[in-house]
PyMOL CGO cylinders between C-alpha atoms (Angstrom):
from pymol import cmd
from pymol.cgo import CYLINDER

trace = [
    CYLINDER, 8.08, 39.09, -31.52, 10.52, 37.87, -34.14, 0.3, 1, 1, 1, 1, 1, 1,
    CYLINDER, 10.52, 37.87, -34.14, 12.82, 35.01, -33.19, 0.3, 1, 1, 1, 1, 1, 1,
    CYLINDER, 12.82, 35.01, -33.19, 15.88, 34.13, -35.25, 0.3, 1, 1, 1, 1, 1, 1,
    CYLINDER, 15.88, 34.13, -35.25, 18.09, 31.07, -34.74, 0.3, 1, 1, 1, 1, 1, 1,
    CYLINDER, 18.09, 31.07, -34.74, 21.79, 31.48, -35.47, 0.3, 1, 1, 1, 1, 1, 1,
    CYLINDER, 21.79, 31.48, -35.47, 24.95, 29.63, -34.52, 0.3, 1, 1, 1, 1, 1, 1,
    CYLINDER, 24.95, 29.63, -34.52, 28.58, 30.23, -33.73, 0.3, 1, 1, 1, 1, 1, 1,
    CYLINDER, 28.58, 30.23, -33.73, 31.67, 28.05, -33.52, 0.3, 1, 1, 1, 1, 1, 1,
    CYLINDER, 31.67, 28.05, -33.52, 33.81, 28.28, -30.38, 0.3, 1, 1, 1, 1, 1, 1,
    CYLINDER, 33.81, 28.28, -30.38, 37.23, 26.65, -30.00, 0.3, 1, 1, 1, 1, 1, 1,
    CYLINDER, 37.23, 26.65, -30.00, 38.27, 25.97, -26.42, 0.3, 1, 1, 1, 1, 1, 1,
    CYLINDER, 38.27, 25.97, -26.42, 41.59, 24.54, -25.27, 0.3, 1, 1, 1, 1, 1, 1,
    CYLINDER, 41.59, 24.54, -25.27, 41.51, 21.13, -23.64, 0.3, 1, 1, 1, 1, 1, 1,
    CYLINDER, 41.51, 21.13, -23.64, 43.12, 22.58, -20.51, 0.3, 1, 1, 1, 1, 1, 1,
    CYLINDER, 43.12, 22.58, -20.51, 40.06, 24.84, -20.04, 0.3, 1, 1, 1, 1, 1, 1,
    CYLINDER, 40.06, 24.84, -20.04, 37.67, 21.97, -20.80, 0.3, 1, 1, 1, 1, 1, 1,
    CYLINDER, 37.67, 21.97, -20.80, 39.30, 19.88, -18.05, 0.3, 1, 1, 1, 1, 1, 1,
    CYLINDER, 39.30, 19.88, -18.05, 38.29, 22.57, -15.51, 0.3, 1, 1, 1, 1, 1, 1,
    CYLINDER, 38.29, 22.57, -15.51, 34.62, 21.62, -15.89, 0.3, 1, 1, 1, 1, 1, 1,
    CYLINDER, 34.62, 21.62, -15.89, 31.39, 22.99, -17.29, 0.3, 1, 1, 1, 1, 1, 1,
    CYLINDER, 31.39, 22.99, -17.29, 31.64, 26.40, -15.55, 0.3, 1, 1, 1, 1, 1, 1,
    CYLINDER, 31.64, 26.40, -15.55, 34.92, 27.18, -17.36, 0.3, 1, 1, 1, 1, 1, 1,
    CYLINDER, 34.92, 27.18, -17.36, 33.55, 25.91, -20.69, 0.3, 1, 1, 1, 1, 1, 1,
    CYLINDER, 33.55, 25.91, -20.69, 30.33, 27.92, -20.32, 0.3, 1, 1, 1, 1, 1, 1,
    CYLINDER, 30.33, 27.92, -20.32, 32.29, 31.07, -19.50, 0.3, 1, 1, 1, 1, 1, 1,
    CYLINDER, 32.29, 31.07, -19.50, 34.34, 30.70, -22.71, 0.3, 1, 1, 1, 1, 1, 1,
    CYLINDER, 34.34, 30.70, -22.71, 31.21, 30.06, -24.80, 0.3, 1, 1, 1, 1, 1, 1,
    CYLINDER, 31.21, 30.06, -24.80, 29.42, 33.09, -23.27, 0.3, 1, 1, 1, 1, 1, 1,
    CYLINDER, 29.42, 33.09, -23.27, 32.30, 35.38, -24.29, 0.3, 1, 1, 1, 1, 1, 1,
    CYLINDER, 32.30, 35.38, -24.29, 31.77, 34.45, -27.96, 0.3, 1, 1, 1, 1, 1, 1,
    CYLINDER, 31.77, 34.45, -27.96, 27.98, 34.95, -28.00, 0.3, 1, 1, 1, 1, 1, 1,
    CYLINDER, 27.98, 34.95, -28.00, 26.27, 38.22, -28.96, 0.3, 1, 1, 1, 1, 1, 1,
    CYLINDER, 26.27, 38.22, -28.96, 24.49, 40.12, -26.17, 0.3, 1, 1, 1, 1, 1, 1,
    CYLINDER, 24.49, 40.12, -26.17, 20.89, 39.24, -25.24, 0.3, 1, 1, 1, 1, 1, 1,
    CYLINDER, 20.89, 39.24, -25.24, 20.66, 35.82, -26.87, 0.3, 1, 1, 1, 1, 1, 1,
    CYLINDER, 20.66, 35.82, -26.87, 19.52, 32.47, -25.47, 0.3, 1, 1, 1, 1, 1, 1,
    CYLINDER, 19.52, 32.47, -25.47, 21.65, 29.38, -26.18, 0.3, 1, 1, 1, 1, 1, 1,
    CYLINDER, 21.65, 29.38, -26.18, 19.40, 26.52, -27.33, 0.3, 1, 1, 1, 1, 1, 1,
    CYLINDER, 19.40, 26.52, -27.33, 21.95, 23.81, -28.18, 0.3, 1, 1, 1, 1, 1, 1,
    CYLINDER, 21.95, 23.81, -28.18, 25.61, 23.10, -27.39, 0.3, 1, 1, 1, 1, 1, 1,
    CYLINDER, 25.61, 23.10, -27.39, 27.37, 20.29, -29.22, 0.3, 1, 1, 1, 1, 1, 1,
    CYLINDER, 27.37, 20.29, -29.22, 30.95, 19.11, -29.54, 0.3, 1, 1, 1, 1, 1, 1,
    CYLINDER, 30.95, 19.11, -29.54, 31.68, 19.24, -33.27, 0.3, 1, 1, 1, 1, 1, 1,
    CYLINDER, 31.68, 19.24, -33.27, 35.35, 18.24, -33.27, 0.3, 1, 1, 1, 1, 1, 1,
    CYLINDER, 35.35, 18.24, -33.27, 38.11, 17.27, -30.87, 0.3, 1, 1, 1, 1, 1, 1,
    CYLINDER, 38.11, 17.27, -30.87, 41.76, 17.75, -31.81, 0.3, 1, 1, 1, 1, 1, 1,
    CYLINDER, 41.76, 17.75, -31.81, 44.94, 17.17, -29.85, 0.3, 1, 1, 1, 1, 1, 1,
    CYLINDER, 44.94, 17.17, -29.85, 44.85, 20.62, -28.21, 0.3, 1, 1, 1, 1, 1, 1,
    CYLINDER, 44.85, 20.62, -28.21, 41.28, 21.93, -28.43, 0.3, 1, 1, 1, 1, 1, 1,
    CYLINDER, 41.28, 21.93, -28.43, 37.58, 21.12, -28.49, 0.3, 1, 1, 1, 1, 1, 1,
    CYLINDER, 37.58, 21.12, -28.49, 35.35, 22.78, -31.09, 0.3, 1, 1, 1, 1, 1, 1,
    CYLINDER, 35.35, 22.78, -31.09, 31.81, 23.58, -29.94, 0.3, 1, 1, 1, 1, 1, 1,
    CYLINDER, 31.81, 23.58, -29.94, 28.88, 24.55, -32.17, 0.3, 1, 1, 1, 1, 1, 1,
    CYLINDER, 28.88, 24.55, -32.17, 26.43, 26.69, -30.25, 0.3, 1, 1, 1, 1, 1, 1,
    CYLINDER, 26.43, 26.69, -30.25, 22.97, 27.45, -31.62, 0.3, 1, 1, 1, 1, 1, 1,
    CYLINDER, 22.97, 27.45, -31.62, 21.26, 30.46, -30.07, 0.3, 1, 1, 1, 1, 1, 1,
    CYLINDER, 21.26, 30.46, -30.07, 17.96, 32.31, -30.36, 0.3, 1, 1, 1, 1, 1, 1,
    CYLINDER, 17.96, 32.31, -30.36, 17.80, 36.06, -30.86, 0.3, 1, 1, 1, 1, 1, 1,
    CYLINDER, 17.80, 36.06, -30.86, 14.58, 37.67, -29.66, 0.3, 1, 1, 1, 1, 1, 1,
    CYLINDER, 14.58, 37.67, -29.66, 14.14, 35.41, -26.60, 0.3, 1, 1, 1, 1, 1, 1,
    CYLINDER, 14.14, 35.41, -26.60, 15.96, 36.14, -23.37, 0.3, 1, 1, 1, 1, 1, 1,
    CYLINDER, 15.96, 36.14, -23.37, 14.23, 33.80, -20.90, 0.3, 1, 1, 1, 1, 1, 1,
    CYLINDER, 14.23, 33.80, -20.90, 14.10, 30.02, -20.86, 0.3, 1, 1, 1, 1, 1, 1,
    CYLINDER, 14.10, 30.02, -20.86, 11.65, 27.77, -19.06, 0.3, 1, 1, 1, 1, 1, 1,
    CYLINDER, 11.65, 27.77, -19.06, 14.53, 25.66, -17.70, 0.3, 1, 1, 1, 1, 1, 1,
    CYLINDER, 14.53, 25.66, -17.70, 17.25, 28.26, -17.32, 0.3, 1, 1, 1, 1, 1, 1,
    CYLINDER, 17.25, 28.26, -17.32, 20.30, 28.88, -19.42, 0.3, 1, 1, 1, 1, 1, 1,
    CYLINDER, 20.30, 28.88, -19.42, 22.30, 26.04, -20.92, 0.3, 1, 1, 1, 1, 1, 1,
    CYLINDER, 22.30, 26.04, -20.92, 25.40, 27.92, -19.79, 0.3, 1, 1, 1, 1, 1, 1,
    CYLINDER, 25.40, 27.92, -19.79, 24.70, 28.04, -16.07, 0.3, 1, 1, 1, 1, 1, 1,
    CYLINDER, 24.70, 28.04, -16.07, 26.12, 25.47, -13.70, 0.3, 1, 1, 1, 1, 1, 1,
    CYLINDER, 26.12, 25.47, -13.70, 23.19, 23.21, -12.72, 0.3, 1, 1, 1, 1, 1, 1,
    CYLINDER, 23.19, 23.21, -12.72, 22.54, 22.66, -9.04, 0.3, 1, 1, 1, 1, 1, 1,
    CYLINDER, 22.54, 22.66, -9.04, 23.00, 18.91, -9.15, 0.3, 1, 1, 1, 1, 1, 1,
    CYLINDER, 23.00, 18.91, -9.15, 21.35, 17.26, -6.21, 0.3, 1, 1, 1, 1, 1, 1,
    CYLINDER, 21.35, 17.26, -6.21, 22.87, 14.07, -4.92, 0.3, 1, 1, 1, 1, 1, 1,
    CYLINDER, 22.87, 14.07, -4.92, 20.14, 11.48, -5.06, 0.3, 1, 1, 1, 1, 1, 1,
    CYLINDER, 20.14, 11.48, -5.06, 19.96, 7.80, -5.66, 0.3, 1, 1, 1, 1, 1, 1,
    CYLINDER, 19.96, 7.80, -5.66, 18.12, 6.81, -8.76, 0.3, 1, 1, 1, 1, 1, 1,
    CYLINDER, 18.12, 6.81, -8.76, 16.30, 3.52, -8.84, 0.3, 1, 1, 1, 1, 1, 1,
    CYLINDER, 16.30, 3.52, -8.84, 16.68, 3.21, -12.60, 0.3, 1, 1, 1, 1, 1, 1,
    CYLINDER, 16.68, 3.21, -12.60, 19.89, 2.93, -14.61, 0.3, 1, 1, 1, 1, 1, 1,
    CYLINDER, 19.89, 2.93, -14.61, 19.58, 5.48, -17.44, 0.3, 1, 1, 1, 1, 1, 1,
    CYLINDER, 19.58, 5.48, -17.44, 22.04, 5.76, -20.34, 0.3, 1, 1, 1, 1, 1, 1,
    CYLINDER, 22.04, 5.76, -20.34, 22.23, 8.55, -22.92, 0.3, 1, 1, 1, 1, 1, 1,
    CYLINDER, 22.23, 8.55, -22.92, 23.35, 7.68, -26.45, 0.3, 1, 1, 1, 1, 1, 1,
    CYLINDER, 23.35, 7.68, -26.45, 23.80, 10.54, -28.88, 0.3, 1, 1, 1, 1, 1, 1,
    CYLINDER, 23.80, 10.54, -28.88, 24.34, 9.59, -32.51, 0.3, 1, 1, 1, 1, 1, 1,
    CYLINDER, 24.34, 9.59, -32.51, 25.32, 12.39, -34.93, 0.3, 1, 1, 1, 1, 1, 1,
    CYLINDER, 25.32, 12.39, -34.93, 22.68, 12.88, -37.61, 0.3, 1, 1, 1, 1, 1, 1,
    CYLINDER, 22.68, 12.88, -37.61, 22.25, 15.08, -40.64, 0.3, 1, 1, 1, 1, 1, 1,
    CYLINDER, 22.25, 15.08, -40.64, 25.05, 16.79, -42.54, 0.3, 1, 1, 1, 1, 1, 1,
    CYLINDER, 25.05, 16.79, -42.54, 28.52, 15.26, -42.19, 0.3, 1, 1, 1, 1, 1, 1,
    CYLINDER, 28.52, 15.26, -42.19, 27.13, 12.25, -40.29, 0.3, 1, 1, 1, 1, 1, 1,
    CYLINDER, 27.13, 12.25, -40.29, 28.95, 9.08, -41.22, 0.3, 1, 1, 1, 1, 1, 1,
    CYLINDER, 28.95, 9.08, -41.22, 26.78, 6.80, -39.07, 0.3, 1, 1, 1, 1, 1, 1,
    CYLINDER, 26.78, 6.80, -39.07, 23.27, 7.23, -37.76, 0.3, 1, 1, 1, 1, 1, 1,
    CYLINDER, 23.27, 7.23, -37.76, 22.36, 10.04, -40.10, 0.3, 1, 1, 1, 1, 1, 1,
    CYLINDER, 22.36, 10.04, -40.10, 20.26, 8.14, -42.58, 0.3, 1, 1, 1, 1, 1, 1,
    CYLINDER, 20.26, 8.14, -42.58, 17.16, 5.97, -42.26, 0.3, 1, 1, 1, 1, 1, 1,
    CYLINDER, 17.16, 5.97, -42.26, 17.54, 5.08, -38.59, 0.3, 1, 1, 1, 1, 1, 1,
    CYLINDER, 17.54, 5.08, -38.59, 20.66, 3.00, -39.20, 0.3, 1, 1, 1, 1, 1, 1,
    CYLINDER, 20.66, 3.00, -39.20, 21.68, 3.40, -35.55, 0.3, 1, 1, 1, 1, 1, 1,
    CYLINDER, 21.68, 3.40, -35.55, 18.63, 1.39, -34.42, 0.3, 1, 1, 1, 1, 1, 1,
    CYLINDER, 18.63, 1.39, -34.42, 20.44, -1.98, -34.04, 0.3, 1, 1, 1, 1, 1, 1,
    CYLINDER, 20.44, -1.98, -34.04, 23.27, -0.59, -31.90, 0.3, 1, 1, 1, 1, 1, 1,
    CYLINDER, 23.27, -0.59, -31.90, 20.80, 1.52, -29.88, 0.3, 1, 1, 1, 1, 1, 1,
    CYLINDER, 20.80, 1.52, -29.88, 18.65, -1.53, -29.14, 0.3, 1, 1, 1, 1, 1, 1,
    CYLINDER, 18.65, -1.53, -29.14, 21.75, -3.52, -28.19, 0.3, 1, 1, 1, 1, 1, 1,
    CYLINDER, 21.75, -3.52, -28.19, 22.87, -0.86, -25.69, 0.3, 1, 1, 1, 1, 1, 1,
    CYLINDER, 22.87, -0.86, -25.69, 19.32, -0.59, -24.34, 0.3, 1, 1, 1, 1, 1, 1,
    CYLINDER, 19.32, -0.59, -24.34, 19.53, -4.20, -23.17, 0.3, 1, 1, 1, 1, 1, 1,
    CYLINDER, 19.53, -4.20, -23.17, 22.19, -3.19, -20.64, 0.3, 1, 1, 1, 1, 1, 1,
    CYLINDER, 22.19, -3.19, -20.64, 20.11, -0.52, -18.88, 0.3, 1, 1, 1, 1, 1, 1,
    CYLINDER, 20.11, -0.52, -18.88, 16.63, 0.31, -17.65, 0.3, 1, 1, 1, 1, 1, 1,
    CYLINDER, 16.63, 0.31, -17.65, 16.19, 3.24, -20.07, 0.3, 1, 1, 1, 1, 1, 1,
    CYLINDER, 16.19, 3.24, -20.07, 18.25, 4.55, -22.95, 0.3, 1, 1, 1, 1, 1, 1,
    CYLINDER, 18.25, 4.55, -22.95, 17.71, 8.14, -24.10, 0.3, 1, 1, 1, 1, 1, 1,
    CYLINDER, 17.71, 8.14, -24.10, 18.75, 9.09, -27.62, 0.3, 1, 1, 1, 1, 1, 1,
    CYLINDER, 18.75, 9.09, -27.62, 18.03, 11.63, -30.33, 0.3, 1, 1, 1, 1, 1, 1,
    CYLINDER, 18.03, 11.63, -30.33, 15.05, 10.76, -32.61, 0.3, 1, 1, 1, 1, 1, 1,
    CYLINDER, 15.05, 10.76, -32.61, 16.95, 10.53, -35.92, 0.3, 1, 1, 1, 1, 1, 1,
    CYLINDER, 16.95, 10.53, -35.92, 19.13, 7.77, -34.52, 0.3, 1, 1, 1, 1, 1, 1,
    CYLINDER, 19.13, 7.77, -34.52, 16.18, 5.35, -34.50, 0.3, 1, 1, 1, 1, 1, 1,
    CYLINDER, 16.18, 5.35, -34.50, 13.60, 6.85, -36.86, 0.3, 1, 1, 1, 1, 1, 1,
    CYLINDER, 13.60, 6.85, -36.86, 13.47, 6.24, -40.60, 0.3, 1, 1, 1, 1, 1, 1,
    CYLINDER, 13.47, 6.24, -40.60, 10.39, 8.02, -41.95, 0.3, 1, 1, 1, 1, 1, 1,
    CYLINDER, 10.39, 8.02, -41.95, 7.48, 5.88, -40.75, 0.3, 1, 1, 1, 1, 1, 1,
    CYLINDER, 7.48, 5.88, -40.75, 9.75, 2.97, -39.77, 0.3, 1, 1, 1, 1, 1, 1,
    CYLINDER, 9.75, 2.97, -39.77, 10.50, 2.81, -36.06, 0.3, 1, 1, 1, 1, 1, 1,
    CYLINDER, 10.50, 2.81, -36.06, 11.81, -0.30, -34.38, 0.3, 1, 1, 1, 1, 1, 1,
    CYLINDER, 11.81, -0.30, -34.38, 13.45, 0.90, -31.18, 0.3, 1, 1, 1, 1, 1, 1,
    CYLINDER, 13.45, 0.90, -31.18, 12.97, -1.23, -28.07, 0.3, 1, 1, 1, 1, 1, 1,
    CYLINDER, 12.97, -1.23, -28.07, 10.32, -0.23, -25.53, 0.3, 1, 1, 1, 1, 1, 1,
    CYLINDER, 10.32, -0.23, -25.53, 12.90, 1.16, -23.08, 0.3, 1, 1, 1, 1, 1, 1,
    CYLINDER, 12.90, 1.16, -23.08, 14.39, 3.53, -25.69, 0.3, 1, 1, 1, 1, 1, 1,
    CYLINDER, 14.39, 3.53, -25.69, 13.21, 7.11, -25.19, 0.3, 1, 1, 1, 1, 1, 1,
    CYLINDER, 13.21, 7.11, -25.19, 13.89, 10.01, -27.55, 0.3, 1, 1, 1, 1, 1, 1,
    CYLINDER, 13.89, 10.01, -27.55, 14.49, 13.70, -26.86, 0.3, 1, 1, 1, 1, 1, 1,
    CYLINDER, 14.49, 13.70, -26.86, 15.12, 16.48, -29.39, 0.3, 1, 1, 1, 1, 1, 1,
    CYLINDER, 15.12, 16.48, -29.39, 18.36, 18.47, -29.23, 0.3, 1, 1, 1, 1, 1, 1,
    CYLINDER, 18.36, 18.47, -29.23, 17.47, 21.34, -26.87, 0.3, 1, 1, 1, 1, 1, 1,
    CYLINDER, 17.47, 21.34, -26.87, 15.59, 19.11, -24.42, 0.3, 1, 1, 1, 1, 1, 1,
    CYLINDER, 15.59, 19.11, -24.42, 18.39, 16.54, -24.54, 0.3, 1, 1, 1, 1, 1, 1,
    CYLINDER, 18.39, 16.54, -24.54, 20.94, 19.26, -23.65, 0.3, 1, 1, 1, 1, 1, 1,
    CYLINDER, 20.94, 19.26, -23.65, 18.79, 20.44, -20.71, 0.3, 1, 1, 1, 1, 1, 1,
    CYLINDER, 18.79, 20.44, -20.71, 18.32, 16.87, -19.49, 0.3, 1, 1, 1, 1, 1, 1,
    CYLINDER, 18.32, 16.87, -19.49, 22.04, 16.06, -19.63, 0.3, 1, 1, 1, 1, 1, 1,
    CYLINDER, 22.04, 16.06, -19.63, 23.10, 19.12, -17.63, 0.3, 1, 1, 1, 1, 1, 1,
    CYLINDER, 23.10, 19.12, -17.63, 20.38, 18.55, -15.04, 0.3, 1, 1, 1, 1, 1, 1,
    CYLINDER, 20.38, 18.55, -15.04, 17.91, 21.35, -15.86, 0.3, 1, 1, 1, 1, 1, 1,
    CYLINDER, 17.91, 21.35, -15.86, 14.99, 18.96, -16.27, 0.3, 1, 1, 1, 1, 1, 1,
    CYLINDER, 14.99, 18.96, -16.27, 13.85, 15.48, -15.33, 0.3, 1, 1, 1, 1, 1, 1,
    CYLINDER, 13.85, 15.48, -15.33, 11.72, 13.00, -17.23, 0.3, 1, 1, 1, 1, 1, 1,
    CYLINDER, 11.72, 13.00, -17.23, 8.65, 11.15, -16.05, 0.3, 1, 1, 1, 1, 1, 1,
    CYLINDER, 8.65, 11.15, -16.05, 7.23, 8.08, -17.69, 0.3, 1, 1, 1, 1, 1, 1,
    CYLINDER, 7.23, 8.08, -17.69, 3.96, 8.90, -19.44, 0.3, 1, 1, 1, 1, 1, 1,
    CYLINDER, 3.96, 8.90, -19.44, 1.12, 6.40, -19.73, 0.3, 1, 1, 1, 1, 1, 1,
    CYLINDER, 1.12, 6.40, -19.73, 0.35, 5.02, -23.21, 0.3, 1, 1, 1, 1, 1, 1,
    CYLINDER, 0.35, 5.02, -23.21, -1.91, 7.19, -25.34, 0.3, 1, 1, 1, 1, 1, 1,
    CYLINDER, -1.91, 7.19, -25.34, -4.89, 6.15, -27.41, 0.3, 1, 1, 1, 1, 1, 1,
    CYLINDER, -4.89, 6.15, -27.41, -5.66, 8.31, -30.42, 0.3, 1, 1, 1, 1, 1, 1,
    CYLINDER, -5.66, 8.31, -30.42, -8.41, 7.69, -32.93, 0.3, 1, 1, 1, 1, 1, 1,
    CYLINDER, -8.41, 7.69, -32.93, -7.91, 8.80, -36.52, 0.3, 1, 1, 1, 1, 1, 1,
    CYLINDER, -7.91, 8.80, -36.52, -10.79, 8.93, -39.00, 0.3, 1, 1, 1, 1, 1, 1,
    CYLINDER, -10.79, 8.93, -39.00, -9.85, 9.32, -42.66, 0.3, 1, 1, 1, 1, 1, 1,
    CYLINDER, -9.85, 9.32, -42.66, -12.68, 10.32, -44.96, 0.3, 1, 1, 1, 1, 1, 1,
    CYLINDER, -12.68, 10.32, -44.96, -13.12, 9.08, -48.50, 0.3, 1, 1, 1, 1, 1, 1,
    CYLINDER, -13.12, 9.08, -48.50, -10.02, 10.12, -50.47, 0.3, 1, 1, 1, 1, 1, 1,
    CYLINDER, -10.02, 10.12, -50.47, -10.39, 12.89, -53.05, 0.3, 1, 1, 1, 1, 1, 1,
    CYLINDER, -10.39, 12.89, -53.05, -7.17, 11.95, -54.84, 0.3, 1, 1, 1, 1, 1, 1,
    CYLINDER, -7.17, 11.95, -54.84, -5.54, 8.62, -55.58, 0.3, 1, 1, 1, 1, 1, 1,
    CYLINDER, -5.54, 8.62, -55.58, -2.69, 9.12, -53.08, 0.3, 1, 1, 1, 1, 1, 1,
    CYLINDER, -2.69, 9.12, -53.08, -4.72, 10.88, -50.35, 0.3, 1, 1, 1, 1, 1, 1,
    CYLINDER, -4.72, 10.88, -50.35, -5.37, 7.80, -48.24, 0.3, 1, 1, 1, 1, 1, 1,
    CYLINDER, -5.37, 7.80, -48.24, -1.73, 6.67, -48.42, 0.3, 1, 1, 1, 1, 1, 1,
    CYLINDER, -1.73, 6.67, -48.42, -0.52, 10.14, -47.41, 0.3, 1, 1, 1, 1, 1, 1,
    CYLINDER, -0.52, 10.14, -47.41, -3.01, 10.32, -44.54, 0.3, 1, 1, 1, 1, 1, 1,
    CYLINDER, -3.01, 10.32, -44.54, -1.99, 6.86, -43.36, 0.3, 1, 1, 1, 1, 1, 1,
    CYLINDER, -1.99, 6.86, -43.36, 1.72, 7.76, -43.43, 0.3, 1, 1, 1, 1, 1, 1,
    CYLINDER, 1.72, 7.76, -43.43, 1.06, 10.97, -41.48, 0.3, 1, 1, 1, 1, 1, 1,
    CYLINDER, 1.06, 10.97, -41.48, -0.87, 8.98, -38.88, 0.3, 1, 1, 1, 1, 1, 1,
    CYLINDER, -0.87, 8.98, -38.88, 1.98, 6.49, -38.58, 0.3, 1, 1, 1, 1, 1, 1,
    CYLINDER, 1.98, 6.49, -38.58, 4.26, 9.39, -37.72, 0.3, 1, 1, 1, 1, 1, 1,
    CYLINDER, 4.26, 9.39, -37.72, 2.57, 9.31, -34.30, 0.3, 1, 1, 1, 1, 1, 1,
    CYLINDER, 2.57, 9.31, -34.30, 4.43, 6.09, -33.49, 0.3, 1, 1, 1, 1, 1, 1,
    CYLINDER, 4.43, 6.09, -33.49, 7.90, 7.64, -32.92, 0.3, 1, 1, 1, 1, 1, 1,
    CYLINDER, 7.90, 7.64, -32.92, 6.64, 11.14, -32.12, 0.3, 1, 1, 1, 1, 1, 1,
    CYLINDER, 6.64, 11.14, -32.12, 4.02, 10.28, -29.48, 0.3, 1, 1, 1, 1, 1, 1,
    CYLINDER, 4.02, 10.28, -29.48, 5.19, 6.82, -28.49, 0.3, 1, 1, 1, 1, 1, 1,
    CYLINDER, 5.19, 6.82, -28.49, 1.87, 5.16, -29.29, 0.3, 1, 1, 1, 1, 1, 1,
    CYLINDER, 1.87, 5.16, -29.29, 1.03, 1.86, -30.92, 0.3, 1, 1, 1, 1, 1, 1,
    CYLINDER, 1.03, 1.86, -30.92, -0.56, 2.00, -34.35, 0.3, 1, 1, 1, 1, 1, 1,
    CYLINDER, -0.56, 2.00, -34.35, -3.51, -0.30, -34.93, 0.3, 1, 1, 1, 1, 1, 1,
    CYLINDER, -3.51, -0.30, -34.93, -4.78, -0.16, -38.50, 0.3, 1, 1, 1, 1, 1, 1,
    CYLINDER, -4.78, -0.16, -38.50, -8.35, -0.97, -39.43, 0.3, 1, 1, 1, 1, 1, 1,
    CYLINDER, -8.35, -0.97, -39.43, -10.19, -0.60, -42.69, 0.3, 1, 1, 1, 1, 1, 1,
]
cmd.load_cgo(trace, "trace")
C-alpha cells in the first residue's frame, strides 16, 4: 500500500467559522479529494473577513484509529481533576518565534507554572539534544495534538522509563559522540532522564 501526504489551503469566511466546528469541517471536506484521510488541520492566517486553513491529508489510507479530524467529537461533560493548558507555537518555515532551537522554552515553562499540565508541540521546547522544559510540560506531535484538542483521544500519565544503552568501542573518531547524541535524543522523545557513565 502506497501512502502519499499532500495538503490543500481552504479559505472560510468568519461567519461560517462562528457557527462551530461542524460548519468548518463541512467546508474543509468540500475542498478535499475523495477517499483521503485528513491528518492535520491548522489555522495559517486570519484576516478581517476569513480564516485560512492548511489541511494535510493522506492518500491511500481511509480509516483512522481515532476517527476523522472532520467529524464532530462526542464531547462528554466530565469534571477533570487536573487543569490542562494547550500551547501551540508555530515552528518551521515562516515561524517568527518558536521555530528555532527551542526558543519558546522560557515562555512555555512560565505558562506551565499556572497549570497542572501544559501540552505543546515538540519543536517549541526542543533544540537538538537540549531540552529544558519543566516536568509538567508534555509534548504531542501535530496529528495527535489535533486529535487530542477535538476530543478524539485522551492522555494518561506514563511511568518513568529506564533504558540502558551500551556503546561499543568506536570505530571512527566521531562515533562515540554521534552515539551519545542519538542516545540523548531519548530525553525529549521518550521523556526519560539521561544518566551518563563512562
